[in-house]
N, C-alpha and C positions, 0 to 999 in steps of 0.2 A: 613515577612516585604513584602509590595507590591509597586510596582513601578509604577509611575504612569507618562505616559509620556503627554506632552503640548504645542502645537507649540510654546507660546510666554508666555511672563511676564504676559500680561492682563490674559490668561487663566488659567495660574499657581494661579494667586493670587485669581481669581473663586472659581477653584477649594480647594483651602486652606480655603476659605472663605465656601464654603459649608460645607468642615470637621466640622468646629467651630459652624454654624449655627445648624446641626443637632446633636450636643452635648447642643447646648443650647436649644434646643427644645424638644428632649427626657428624659433629665436629670430633676429630681425634683431638685436637687441640684447641675447643674454644676460646674464642676473646669476646669477654660482654666489657659495654661503655656503660655506668650503671651513673645517674642523673642522681639528684640531691632536691628536697624539698617536699613538701606535703604531696605531691600531684603522685608518686610513686610508691607511694607506702602502701596503698594497696598489692601492687604487683611484689612486692619487699616480702609481705604476709605471702602472698600466695608460694613466693619461691622458697620462704625459713621454711613453710609446711610440707611443701616438696624435699628440700635436702633433709629434713627430721624424718622424712618416711623413706628417705633409700636412695633418691635423685642424687646421684653420681658428681659432683663439681672438683674432683682431686686434680685434675688436667686442666680446669679453665683457669685462665687468666683474667680478672679482673682491675677493668681502668674508671677510675674517677673523673671527672673533668667539672673545675669549678673556678671561679675565677679568681676565688682567695682561698687559701689557704691558713694564712695565719699557725700560730704558735701550735706547736701538735695537742697538747691537754685544753685548747682554749674550748668552753662552750659552744660556742658561736660558728667553729672550723666545719667546712666539708668533712673533716676526716673521724670527726667526734660524731654529726650527723649521722655519717655512714655506719660507723662501728656500734654506736646506739640501738637502730633502727633495720640493721641489717648483720652485719658480720658477727658481732657477738654472741650473735643466734644461731648462726652457721657454721660448718667445719670448714670455709676457705682458709687454704693454706696462707699463712703472712706474707711468702715470698712470693705467690701469685697476685696480691691486692696491692695493686699504682695508684698513685695521687699526682696529678698535673693541676 
């Protein structure tokens, strides 16, 4: 395991997104596993900006892992959180987004 030290939240978000972007650009069928909560919001923001500026995610599969799913439209579920903070803002294909 490699530990990377950064000076602040913004640099952490940028570094995290750089890893994601590398996977998206170097793999024919990239797979990302996304977490929820407040910590990755900076990464999500950078991801949305890059997709809106032309980053191709058409062949990407995106997995969401969480311990609680709940009803599809409940405000407190991982599904609602991810759509409000990421998927409603990018062009990810619904058939390539999975929740477990």
